[in-house]
C-alpha positions in Angstrom: -4.1 16.0 0.9 -3.2 12.8 -1.2 -6.5 10.9 -2.2 -4.4 7.7 -2.1 -4.0 7.7 1.5 -7.8 7.9 2.1 -8.3 5.0 -0.4 -5.8 2.8 1.4 -6.9 3.6 4.9 -10.6 3.4 4.0 -10.3 0.0 2.4 -7.6 -1.5 4.4 -9.5 -4.7 5.7 -10.2 -5.4 1.8 -6.8 -4.4 0.5 -4.4 -6.0 3.1 -4.3 -9.4 1.4 -3.7 -7.8 -1.9 -1.0 -5.5 -0.6 0.7 -8.8 0.7 0.4 -10.3 -2.7 1.9 -7.4 -4.4 4.9 -7.0 -2.0 5.5 -10.7 -1.0 8.4 -9.8 1.2 5.9 -8.3 3.7 5.3 -10.6 6.5 2.0 -11.5 8.3 3.3 -9.6 11.1 4.0 -6.5 9.0 0.6 -6.5 7.6 -1.0 -7.1 11.1 0.8 -3.9 12.5 -0.3 -1.8 9.6 -3.6 0.2 10.1 -3.8 1.2 6.4 -1.9 4.4 6.5 0.1 5.0 3.5 2.9 6.4 5.5 3.1 3.3 7.4 3.2 1.1 4.4 5.7 3.4 2.8 8.0 2.8 5.8 7.7 -1.0 5.8 8.5 -1.1 2.0 11.4 1.0 2.7 12.7 -1.5 5.1 11.8 -4.7 3.2 12.8 -3.4 -0.2 15.5 -0.7 0.6 13.3 1.8 -1.4 13.8 5.5 -0.7 10.8 7.4 0.5 9.7 8.7 -3.0 10.1 5.3 -4.6 8.0 3.7 -1.7 5.2 6.4 -2.2 5.4 5.9 -6.0 5.0 2.3 -5.7 2.0 2.7 -3.6 0.3 5.3 -5.7 1.0 3.2 -9.0 -0.4 0.1 -7.3 -3.6 1.9 -6.0 -4.1 3.3 -9.5 -3.8 -0.1 -11.1 -5.9 -1.7 -8.4 -8.6 0.9 -8.9 -8.6 0.5 -12.7 -8.8 -3.3 -12.3 -12.0 -2.9 -10.2 -13.7 -0.2 -12.1 -13.0 2.5 -9.7 -11.0 5.6 -9.7 -7.9 5.8 -7.7 
């Protein structure tokens, strides 16, 4: 199991505003419909940014790693 999925879902209320800052093409409606699952976010990133699945997954993982380091946590 991918640990980034757990981080995203477990901290979704804290992270959703930062997710919208990172990917500014996401609408308020997009954010409201997401429950924090990495698969859902990847799907929306594919739609809004025309990413492939692998690229969307990498974007999420890289953002979580950077976000975790910026906050002193392991991601």
